[in-house]
C-alpha angles and dihedrals in degrees: 000000000000124000123201125184116191119197122185113220116261123264111295137198126265091178103086119072094247136134112265089250092059100047112130129215120270123226093263090051092052090049093048092047090054092047095050095041090051091056103047106069096100090052096053125101117243093254131017147153123242117219123183139184111247093235111118095243093051092046092050091048092049090050092052092049093044092052093048095048093042095245114152106254091212088063095060110114113218116207123191091203091063088070089093138119092197119096092208090059090045090050090050092054093046093048089054092064116122110256092228086078115078098186137035131183110203129194114202150126144285139275085034095056098046092045092046095051090048092050096045104027129071097227120072113232116192093206132350101225126220109288088018117155121208122177119200130184126202127198096224139091094220127069092208089059099053112135134155106351137175125272101229103179142350125197119183127178092247089059090062098052 
């Protein structure tokens, strides 16, 4: 069994004249990331890896979640190839995971996340919102063999209001 939790980075700023890669979180994004991360502990596997895109907004979101779920921030694995909006690239990265790991929490970007969860999950999600949490489970022992799985849980900021 493989478990994959996809979390879309928190809401980020379009105000500053920065490259997309460097955009920081806004106050609402920070608040939503804290809210969602505070409500997920009972839905997490016992052990897991955390992977994050190297974009500033994904890194900041991963750090907030890691702190709130007591995951050592120095153990977060940052991957340049998770800075993608393409679900095929996201799938390629996920399928490259070492099979010794049963569970991965991944911080990334849309459209890749929404399209991935709709391809591999069994519940249609119109749009995974910023700070959105989607847990998928696959009946396989190999990451490179993941196929249609089960959507175990979704937690979106609006669900917590």
